[in-house]
SEZADO-34872 format. One line per 5 residues: number of its first residue (from 1); their letters; for each residue x, y, z of N, C-alpha, C. Coordinates in steps of 0.05 Angstrom, whole numbers, padded with zeros to 5 digits. Layout:
BEGIN
NUM = a = X,Y,Z,X,Y,Z,X,Y,Z; ...
//
This chain:
BEGIN
1 = xxxxx = 00539,-01095,00231,00532,-01073,00213,00535,-01046,00227; 00546,-01026,00213,00549,-01000,00225,00522,-00986,00226; 00522,-00964,00239,00497,-00948,00241,00487,-00940,00214; 00506,-00934,00196,00499,-00927,00168,00510,-00948,00150; 00493,-00965,00138,00502,-00987,00122,00520,-00978,00099
6 = xxxxx = 00542,-00992,00095,00561,-00986,00074,00578,-00962,00079; 00580,-00953,00104,00595,-00929,00112,00612,-00936,00136; 00632,-00953,00133,00648,-00962,00156,00673,-00944,00161; 00669,-00918,00160,00692,-00900,00160,00695,-00887,00187; 00720,-00881,00193,00727,-00866,00218,00719,-00837,00214
11 = xxxxx = 00706,-00826,00234,00698,-00798,00234,00721,-00780,00243; 00724,-00758,00229,00743,-00738,00236,00729,-00711,00237; 00739,-00692,00253,00727,-00666,00255,00748,-00645,00254; 00742,-00623,00241,00759,-00599,00240,00744,-00577,00253; 00756,-00565,00274,00744,-00542,00288,00753,-00516,00274
16 = xxxxx = 00734,-00502,00263,00741,-00478,00247,00748,-00455,00266; 00772,-00445,00266,00779,-00422,00283,00762,-00397,00277; 00756,-00393,00251,00740,-00369,00243,00711,-00373,00248; 00702,-00396,00257,00674,-00401,00262,00669,-00407,00292; 00684,-00396,00309,00681,-00400,00338,00683,-00429,00346
21 = xxxxx = 00700,-00444,00331,00704,-00472,00337,00683,-00491,00327; 00665,-00482,00310,00645,-00500,00298,00660,-00524,00285; 00651,-00548,00290,00664,-00572,00281,00652,-00581,00254; 00670,-00586,00235,00661,-00597,00209,00671,-00626,00208; 00651,-00644,00204,00657,-00672,00202,00668,-00679,00173
26 = xxxxx = 00687,-00697,00172,00696,-00706,00146,00707,-00735,00148; 00707,-00748,00125,00719,-00774,00122,00746,-00770,00108; 00766,-00785,00117,00793,-00783,00105,00804,-00811,00105; 00800,-00825,00082,00806,-00853,00080,00827,-00858,00058; 00846,-00876,00063,00864,-00885,00043,00889,-00867,00041
31 = xxxxx = 00905,-00873,00021,00930,-00858,00016,00934,-00856,-00014; 00949,-00835,-00022,00955,-00831,-00050,00945,-00804,-00059; 00940,-00801,-00085,00931,-00776,-00095,00903,-00770,-00082; 00899,-00745,-00075,00874,-00738,-00060,00850,-00734,-00078; 00828,-00745,-00070,00802,-00741,-00083,00785,-00726,-00063
36 = xxxxx = 00774,-00704,-00072,00757,-00687,-00054,00728,-00689,-00063; 00712,-00702,-00047,00683,-00706,-00053,00666,-00685,-00040; 00651,-00670,-00056,00635,-00647,-00045,00606,-00652,-00051; 00590,-00656,-00030,00562,-00663,-00033,00545,-00637,-00035; 00519,-00642,-00039,00500,-00619,-00041,00479,-00620,-00020
41 = xxxxx = 00455,-00611,-00028,00432,-00609,-00009,00409,-00627,-00020; 00399,-00645,-00003,00401,-00648,00026,00418,-00672,00034; 00438,-00679,00019,00453,-00704,00025,00476,-00698,00044; 00494,-00716,00047,00518,-00713,00063,00538,-00733,00054; 00560,-00736,00068,00582,-00753,00057,00574,-00783,00054
46 = xxxxx = 00552,-00790,00065,00541,-00817,00060,00537,-00822,00030; 00531,-00801,00015,00528,-00804,-00014,00552,-00816,-00027; 00576,-00812,-00016,00601,-00820,-00029,00611,-00847,-00020; 00595,-00862,-00004,00605,-00886,00008,00616,-00906,-00012; 00602,-00910,-00034,00610,-00930,-00054,00636,-00923,-00067
51 = xxxxx = 00640,-00899,-00079,00666,-00893,-00091,00688,-00893,-00070; 00684,-00884,-00046,00705,-00885,-00026,00714,-00914,-00020; 00694,-00932,-00017,00701,-00960,-00012,00716,-00972,-00036; 00709,-00963,-00060,00722,-00974,-00084,00750,-00963,-00089; 00755,-00939,-00079,00779,-00924,-00087,00799,-00920,-00065
56 = xxxxx = 00792,-00925,-00040,00810,-00918,-00018,00836,-00935,-00017; 00836,-00957,-00032,00861,-00973,-00033,00881,-00961,-00051; 00873,-00941,-00068,00892,-00929,-00087,00893,-00899,-00084; 00874,-00886,-00071,00873,-00857,-00069,00866,-00849,-00040; 00872,-00824,-00034,00863,-00812,-00009,00836,-00799,-00014
61 = xxxxx = 00816,-00808,00000,00789,-00799,-00005,00780,-00782,00018; 00775,-00756,00012,00767,-00736,00032,00738,-00728,00025; 00720,-00731,00044,00692,-00724,00039,00681,-00709,00064; 00679,-00683,00062,00668,-00668,00084,00638,-00666,00084; 00627,-00661,00107,00599,-00653,00110,00598,-00623,00115
66 = xxxxx = 00582,-00609,00099,00580,-00580,00103,00570,-00574,00131; 00578,-00551,00142,00567,-00543,00168,00537,-00543,00167; 00524,-00555,00187,00495,-00557,00188,00485,-00582,00174; 00502,-00598,00161,00495,-00621,00146,00508,-00646,00157; 00498,-00669,00151,00511,-00694,00158,00517,-00695,00188
71 = xxxxx = 00542,-00702,00195,00551,-00705,00222,00565,-00681,00233; 00566,-00659,00217,00578,-00634,00226,00560,-00621,00246; 00572,-00601,00260,00555,-00585,00279,00533,-00571,00264; 00511,-00567,00278,00487,-00555,00266,00480,-00530,00281; 00493,-00507,00274,00488,-00482,00288,00461,-00471,00281
76 = xxxxx = 00451,-00454,00299,00426,-00439,00294,00432,-00418,00273; 00410,-00407,00262,00413,-00389,00240,00430,-00364,00247; 00427,-00355,00272,00442,-00331,00279,00471,-00336,00286; 00479,-00362,00287,00507,-00368,00294,00524,-00375,00270; 00513,-00375,00246,00528,-00383,00222,00513,-00372,00198
81 = xxxxx = 00528,-00361,00179,00516,-00352,00153,00515,-00375,00134; 00491,-00386,00130,00488,-00409,00113,00487,-00399,00084; 00510,-00392,00073,00511,-00381,00046,00532,-00396,00030; 00530,-00392,00003,00550,-00404,-00014,00578,-00395,-00007; 00581,-00369,-00002,00607,-00358,00005,00618,-00372,00030
86 = xxxxx = 00601,-00376,00050,00610,-00390,00075,00619,-00418,00069; 00604,-00432,00052,00612,-00460,00045,00639,-00461,00032; 00644,-00442,00014,00670,-00442,00000,00692,-00436,00019; 00688,-00417,00037,00708,-00410,00058,00713,-00435,00075; 00692,-00449,00082,00696,-00473,00099,00713,-00494,00085
91 = xxxxx = 00706,-00499,00060,00721,-00519,00044,00751,-00510,00041; 00755,-00485,00037,00782,-00475,00035,00797,-00479,00062; 00785,-00473,00084,00798,-00476,00110,00804,-00505,00116; 00785,-00523,00110,00790,-00551,00115,00813,-00562,00098; 00812,-00556,00072,00834,-00567,00055,00860,-00555,00062
96 = xxxxx = 00861,-00529,00070,00886,-00517,00078,00896,-00530,00103; 00879,-00538,00121,00886,-00553,00145,00898,-00580,00138; 00886,-00594,00119,00895,-00620,00110,00923,-00618,00098; 00927,-00596,00082,00953,-00592,00069,00975,-00584,00090; 00968,-00567,00108,00987,-00556,00127,00993,-00576,00149
101 = xxxxx = 00973,-00591,00158,00976,-00606,00184,00972,-00636,00180; 00961,-00645,00158,00956,-00673,00156,00968,-00686,00131; 00988,-00674,00121,01004,-00687,00100,00992,-00688,00072; 00970,-00674,00067,00959,-00675,00040,00976,-00657,00022; 00978,-00665,-00003,00995,-00649,-00022,00981,-00623,-00030
106 = xxxxx = 00997,-00605,-00039,00986,-00579,-00048,00975,-00580,-00076; 00982,-00601,-00091,00973,-00604,-00119,00962,-00632,-00124; 00950,-00636,-00147,00942,-00663,-00155,00915,-00671,-00144; 00898,-00653,-00136,00872,-00660,-00125,00852,-00665,-00148; 00836,-00686,-00144,00813,-00691,-00161,00788,-00681,-00147
111 = xxxxx = 00773,-00664,-00160,00748,-00653,-00148,00724,-00668,-00158; 00709,-00681,-00140,00685,-00696,-00147,00661,-00682,-00135; 00641,-00675,-00152,00620,-00657,-00144,00592,-00667,-00152; 00573,-00661,-00134,00545,-00667,-00140,00528,-00645,-00129; 00507,-00637,-00144,00487,-00618,-00134,00501,-00592,-00126
116 = xxxxx = 00496,-00581,-00102,00509,-00557,-00092,00539,-00560,-00090; 00549,-00585,-00091,00578,-00589,-00090,00591,-00577,-00114; 00577,-00573,-00136,00588,-00561,-00160,00596,-00532,-00156; 00577,-00515,-00148,00584,-00487,-00142,00605,-00484,-00119; 00601,-00500,-00098,00620,-00498,-00076,00648,-00507,-00085
121 = xxxxx = 00649,-00531,-00097,00675,-00542,-00106,00689,-00525,-00127; 00674,-00516,-00147,00686,-00500,-00168,00695,-00473,-00159; 00680,-00461,-00140,00689,-00435,-00129,00715,-00439,-00114; 00718,-00461,-00100,00743,-00468,-00087,00765,-00472,-00108; 00758,-00486,-00129,00778,-00491,-00150,00787,-00466,-00164
126 = xxxxx = 00769,-00446,-00167,00777,-00421,-00179,00796,-00406,-00161; 00794,-00410,-00135,00814,-00398,-00117,00841,-00411,-00119; 00841,-00437,-00125,00866,-00453,-00125,00868,-00470,-00150; 00868,-00458,-00174,00867,-00474,-00198,00892,-00493,-00200; 00914,-00485,-00189,00938,-00502,-00190,00936,-00528,-00174
131 = xxxxx = 00917,-00529,-00156,00913,-00553,-00139,00898,-00574,-00154; 00882,-00567,-00174,00862,-00585,-00185,00873,-00598,-00210; 00875,-00625,-00209,00886,-00640,-00231,00864,-00652,-00249; 00841,-00659,-00237,00820,-00673,-00252,00793,-00665,-00240; 00772,-00668,-00256,00745,-00662,-00247,00727,-00686,-00252
136 = xxxxx = 00709,-00691,-00233,00688,-00710,-00236,00661,-00696,-00230; 00644,-00694,-00250,00620,-00678,-00248,00595,-00696,-00249; 00578,-00694,-00229,00555,-00712,-00227,00530,-00695,-00221; 00514,-00691,-00241,00488,-00677,-00238,00491,-00652,-00220; 00504,-00632,-00230,00508,-00607,-00216,00511,-00585,-00237
141 = xxxxx = 00516,-00561,-00227,00521,-00538,-00244,00541,-00520,-00230; 00556,-00504,-00246,00574,-00484,-00235,00572,-00459,-00254; 00548,-00452,-00262,00543,-00431,-00280,00513,-00424,-00278; 00504,-00400,-00286,00476,-00394,-00285,00460,-00414,-00302; 00435,-00417,-00295,00418,-00436,-00310,00417,-00429,-00339
146 = xxxxx = 00424,-00448,-00357,00426,-00442,-00385,00398,-00435,-00398; 00377,-00442,-00384,00350,-00435,-00394,00343,-00406,-00390; 00359,-00392,-00374,00354,-00363,-00370,00327,-00357,-00358; 00313,-00337,-00369,00287,-00328,-00358,00267,-00350,-00359; 00268,-00368,-00379,00249,-00390,-00381,00249,-00408,-00357
151 = xxxxx = 00273,-00410,-00345,00276,-00427,-00321,00267,-00413,-00296; 00270,-00387,-00295,00266,-00372,-00270,00236,-00373,-00261; 00218,-00369,-00281,00190,-00367,-00273,00180,-00394,-00261; 00185,-00417,-00273,00175,-00442,-00261,00189,-00448,-00234; 00214,-00440,-00231,00228,-00446,-00206,00222,-00426,-00184
156 = xxxxx = 00216,-00401,-00191,00213,-00381,-00171,00191,-00386,-00151; 00168,-00395,-00160,00145,-00401,-00142,00152,-00423,-00122; 00160,-00447,-00131,00166,-00467,-00111,00189,-00460,-00092; 00209,-00446,-00102,00231,-00438,-00084,00222,-00417,-00064; 00205,-00398,-00073,00194,-00379,-00054,00176,-00393,-00034
161 = xxxxx = 00160,-00412,-00043,00142,-00426,-00024,00158,-00441,-00003; 00179,-00456,-00012,00194,-00472,00007,00213,-00455,00024; 00224,-00434,00012,00245,-00420,00026,00236,-00396,00042; 00213,-00384,00035,00206,-00358,00047,00178,-00356,00058; 00165,-00378,00062,00138,-00377,00073,00136,-00394,00098
166 = xxxxx = 00116,-00388,00114,00111,-00404,00139,00105,-00433,00131; 00090,-00437,00109,00083,-00464,00101,00109,-00479,00093; 00126,-00466,00078,00151,-00478,00070,00168,-00486,00094; 00170,-00468,00113,00186,-00474,00137,00174,-00498,00152; 00148,-00499,00153,00134,-00521,00166,00141,-00547,00152
171 = xxxxx = 00139,-00547,00125,00144,-00571,00110,00172,-00581,00112; 00192,-00562,00112,00220,-00570,00113,00229,-00576,00141; 00223,-00558,00160,00234,-00560,00187,00218,-00580,00204; 00192,-00579,00202,00176,-00597,00218,00173,-00625,00206; 00168,-00626,00180,00162,-00652,00167,00185,-00663,00151
176 = xxxxx = 00207,-00648,00148,00230,-00658,00134,00224,-00665,00105; 00206,-00650,00093,00196,-00657,00066,00218,-00657,00045; 00235,-00638,00046,00256,-00636,00025,00274,-00660,00025; 00285,-00666,00049,00303,-00689,00051,00289,-00715,00045; 00265,-00718,00055,00250,-00743,00050,00244,-00745,00019
181 = xxxxx = 00235,-00723,00007,00229,-00723,-00021,00252,-00732,-00038; 00276,-00724,-00030,00300,-00731,-00046,00306,-00761,-00046; 00294,-00775,-00027,00298,-00804,-00026,00275,-00819,-00039; 00255,-00806,-00049,00232,-00818,-00062,00235,-00820,-00092; 00221,-00840,-00103,00217,-00840,-00132,00192,-00822,-00138
186 = xxxxx = 00192,-00806,-00160,00214,-00802,-00179,00229,-00777,-00174; 00227,-00765,-00150,00239,-00739,-00146,00270,-00740,-00146; 00281,-00757,-00129,00310,-00758,-00126,00323,-00783,-00138; 00308,-00805,-00138,00317,-00830,-00149,00296,-00842,-00167; 00305,-00861,-00184,00287,-00876,-00200,00286,-00905,-00192
191 = xxxxx = 00305,-00913,-00175,00304,-00940,-00163,00296,-00936,-00134; 00279,-00954,-00124,00272,-00951,-00096,00296,-00955,-00078; 00300,-00937,-00059,00322,-00939,-00040,00315,-00961,-00020; 00334,-00978,-00012,00330,-00996,00010,00324,-00980,00035; 00307,-00991,00053,00298,-00976,00076,00321,-00966,00094
196 = xxxxx = 00341,-00983,00098,00363,-00975,00115,00380,-00953,00103; 00383,-00954,00076,00398,-00933,00062,00382,-00907,00065; 00356,-00908,00060,00340,-00884,00063,00342,-00872,00091; 00341,-00890,00111,00344,-00880,00139,00371,-00867,00143; 00392,-00878,00131,00418,-00866,00135,00420,-00838,00122
201 = xxxxx = 00408,-00834,00098,00408,-00808,00086,00393,-00788,00104; 00373,-00797,00118,00356,-00778,00134,00365,-00775,00163; 00382,-00794,00172,00390,-00794,00200,00400,-00768,00211; 00417,-00753,00197,00428,-00728,00208,00406,-00707,00212; 00384,-00710,00199,00363,-00689,00199,00339,-00699,00214
206 = xxxxx = 00345,-00706,00239,00325,-00721,00255,00306,-00703,00271; 00311,-00677,00271,00292,-00659,00285,00295,-00631,00273; 00275,-00614,00277,00273,-00589,00263,00298,-00572,00264; 00311,-00570,00288,00335,-00553,00290,00359,-00564,00275; 00357,-00589,00266,00378,-00601,00250,00373,-00599,00220
211 = xxxxx = 00351,-00585,00213,00344,-00582,00184,00347,-00553,00174; 00359,-00536,00191,00361,-00508,00183,00378,-00505,00158; 00400,-00520,00155,00417,-00516,00132,00402,-00524,00106; 00385,-00544,00108,00370,-00552,00084,00353,-00528,00074; 00339,-00515,00092,00323,-00492,00085,00340,-00469,00074
216 = xxxxx = 00363,-00464,00087,00380,-00441,00078,00392,-00447,00051; 00399,-00472,00045,00409,-00478,00018,00388,-00471,-00003; 00363,-00477,00003,00341,-00470,-00016,00339,-00440,-00019; 00340,-00426,00003,00338,-00397,00002,00361,-00384,-00013; 00383,-00397,-00014,00408,-00386,-00027,00411,-00392,-00057
221 = xxxxx = 00392,-00407,-00068,00394,-00414,-00096,00392,-00388,-00113; 00412,-00382,-00129,00412,-00357,-00144,00398,-00360,-00171; 00377,-00344,-00175,00363,-00344,-00200,00367,-00318,-00216; 00372,-00296,-00201,00374,-00270,-00214,00399,-00255,-00204; 00408,-00235,-00219,00433,-00221,-00211,00432,-00208,-00183
226 = xxxxx = 00408,-00202,-00174,00407,-00189,-00147,00408,-00210,-00124; 00407,-00236,-00130,00409,-00256,-00109,00437,-00257,-00098; 00441,-00261,-00072,00468,-00259,-00060,00488,-00278,-00072; 00480,-00302,-00079,00500,-00321,-00090,00505,-00318,-00120; 00490,-00300,-00133,00493,-00297,-00162,00521,-00289,-00171
231 = xxxxx = 00534,-00270,-00159,00560,-00262,-00168,00581,-00285,-00167; 00579,-00302,-00147,00597,-00325,-00146,00591,-00344,-00168; 00566,-00351,-00172,00558,-00370,-00193,00565,-00359,-00221; 00558,-00334,-00225,00564,-00322,-00251,00594,-00320,-00256; 00609,-00313,-00235,00638,-00312,-00238,00650,-00339,-00244
236 = xxxxx = 00639,-00360,-00232,00649,-00387,-00238,00644,-00394,-00267; 00620,-00388,-00277,00615,-00394,-00305,00634,-00381,-00324; 00644,-00357,-00317,00663,-00342,-00333,00691,-00354,-00330; 00696,-00369,-00309,00723,-00379,-00303,00727,-00408,-00311; 00705,-00422,-00319,00707,-00451,-00324,00727,-00457,-00347
241 = xxxxx = 00731,-00438,-00365,00749,-00443,-00387,00777,-00449,-00377; 00784,-00440,-00353,00810,-00445,-00342,00815,-00475,-00336; 00793,-00490,-00336,00796,-00519,-00330,00791,-00536,-00354; 00789,-00524,-00378,00783,-00539,-00402,00805,-00559,-00409; 00829,-00554,-00399,00851,-00572,-00405,00854,-00595,-00385
246 = xxxxx = 00838,-00595,-00365,00839,-00617,-00344,00824,-00641,-00354; 00835,-00665,-00348,00819,-00689,-00353,00793,-00688,-00336; 00771,-00695,-00348,00746,-00693,-00333,00728,-00717,-00341; 00712,-00725,-00322,00691,-00745,-00326,00664,-00732,-00318; 00645,-00736,-00335,00617,-00727,-00329,00600,-00752,-00327
251 = xxxxx = 00587,-00756,-00304,00568,-00778,-00301,00541,-00766,-00296; 00521,-00772,-00312,00496,-00757,-00312,00471,-00775,-00313; 00454,-00771,-00293,00428,-00784,-00294,00409,-00767,-00310; 00398,-00778,-00331,00382,-00762,-00350,00354,-00757,-00339; 00346,-00770,-00318,00318,-00766,-00307,00318,-00748,-00283
256 = xxxxx = 00338,-00730,-00282,00339,-00710,-00261,00319,-00688,-00267; 00300,-00681,-00250,00280,-00660,-00256,00291,-00632,-00256; 00315,-00628,-00245,00327,-00601,-00244,00351,-00598,-00262; 00371,-00617,-00258,00396,-00616,-00274,00391,-00632,-00299; 00381,-00617,-00319,00371,-00630,-00344,00392,-00632,-00366
261 = xxxxx = 00385,-00642,-00389,00405,-00645,-00411,00417,-00618,-00420; 00403,-00596,-00416,00415,-00570,-00424,00438,-00564,-00406; 00437,-00571,-00380,00460,-00566,-00362,00483,-00585,-00369; 00476,-00610,-00376,00497,-00629,-00385,00511,-00617,-00410; 00496,-00607,-00429,00508,-00596,-00453,00526,-00572,-00446
266 = xxxxx = 00518,-00557,-00427,00534,-00534,-00418,00561,-00543,-00407; 00561,-00564,-00391,00586,-00575,-00380,00604,-00585,-00403; 00591,-00598,-00422,00608,-00609,-00444,00620,-00587,-00461; 00607,-00564,-00463,00619,-00542,-00477,00643,-00530,-00461; 00639,-00529,-00435,00661,-00518,-00418,00684,-00537,-00416
271 = xxxxx = 00679,-00563,-00416,00699,-00583,-00412,00700,-00601,-00437; 00712,-00592,-00458,00711,-00607,-00484,00726,-00633,-00483; 00744,-00637,-00464,00759,-00662,-00462,00745,-00683,-00445; 00722,-00675,-00434,00709,-00693,-00415,00701,-00719,-00427; 00704,-00740,-00412,00693,-00767,-00418,00665,-00767,-00406
276 = xxxxx = 00644,-00771,-00422,00617,-00769,-00412,00603,-00796,-00412; 00590,-00802,-00389,00574,-00826,-00386,00546,-00816,-00378; 00526,-00822,-00395,00498,-00815,-00388,00483,-00841,-00381; 00464,-00838,-00362,00449,-00860,-00352,00420,-00854,-00356; 00407,-00863,-00377,00380,-00855,-00384,00359,-00862,-00362
281 = xxxxx = 00364,-00882,-00345,00345,-00890,-00325,00351,-00880,-00298; 00372,-00863,-00295,00380,-00853,-00269,00369,-00825,-00264; 00364,-00819,-00239,00354,-00793,-00231,00376,-00776,-00219; 00368,-00757,-00201,00386,-00738,-00190,00409,-00752,-00174; 00401,-00770,-00157,00422,-00785,-00142,00433,-00807,-00160
286 = xxxxx = 00449,-00799,-00179,00459,-00817,-00200,00476,-00839,-00187; 00489,-00833,-00165,00505,-00854,-00151,00488,-00875,-00138; 00463,-00869,-00133,00445,-00890,-00122,00433,-00906,-00145; 00426,-00893,-00166,00411,-00906,-00188,00430,-00922,-00206; 00455,-00913,-00210,00472,-00925,-00230,00500,-00931,-00219
291 = xxxxx = 00502,-00937,-00194,00528,-00941,-00182,00543,-00965,-00194; 00528,-00986,-00203,00542,-01009,-00214,00559,-01001,-00239; 00550,-00982,-00254,00565,-00973,-00278,00583,-00949,-00271; 00573,-00930,-00255,00586,-00905,-00251,00612,-00907,-00234; 00610,-00923,-00212,00634,-00925,-00195,00657,-00937,-00210
296 = xxxxx = 00654,-00960,-00224,00677,-00970,-00240,00686,-00950,-00262; 00667,-00934,-00273,00675,-00914,-00293,00693,-00893,-00280; 00687,-00885,-00256,00704,-00865,-00242,00731,-00877,-00237; 00732,-00902,-00228,00758,-00915,-00223,00775,-00917,-00248; 00762,-00925,-00270,00777,-00927,-00295,00787,-00900,-00304
301 = xxxxx = 00771,-00879,-00301,00779,-00853,-00309,00803,-00844,-00292; 00803,-00848,-00266,00825,-00839,-00249,00850,-00855,-00256; 00848,-00881,-00260,00871,-00897,-00267,00883,-00889,-00294; 00866,-00881,-00313,00876,-00874,-00339,00885,-00846,-00342; 00882,-00830,-00321,00890,-00801,-00323,00906,-00794,-00298
306 = x = 00926,-00810,-00292,00943,-00806,-00269,00962,-00782,-00273
//
């Protein structure tokens, strides 16, 4: 058994020239049309283990860990800007490296996104719309919250508490509460995670200095126009119509406490051709709760939209 069950992949690293050589870890398995898997917070490429295992015999599966996450380098706050813009630049640099130096094609990419992977991945797609052939959307958003002001007030207090107070820093950095909570029922999953799987999700965040990116992701959530990441998120929402002609699959856990049916409806308006699969008993980590149905659905979608 590997250190991370169900994750028997060779590790690769890309040293970012613009980041003083900070190394970004990624998985690059299989051959064929490229699939780009973009995770969110507080997960890492381990989230994608099942679709990669199922698809690497037919597709090239690329799954990076964001800087500060997973097996990537974990810089201190002063050595890296943990912002949405930085994440998009990192993804752009990595994929450009794969295209220029590792034989990846310039077109025909399928973008697979979850959680913060939606804003990061779609911002990258807006830079390179000609590269993107298909979209797979899993409990994420790439537009301002459709609830508007009604959503901001309930979210503002917990986000302020976790992101901007000494108590929040203690809970996230010392006690790893955010990453642990994402593996618990009913916050992140509706099915109990096996102990070894839960340990694998948490393994990269084994001490406080390795949890900085988790806290900064929370601090960077844009709720209002004056928030730093708002212009990128708002711009993406205005650009999504450019992808309405792309084949798309939406896989959605309906028991997600944050990415709710209103966000699903927003995706369906933006992507009218999308094939939608909803899982009434699945939570935020829909690939953990509904993998028996969702992974084959992704494979069927890719095969049917070559």
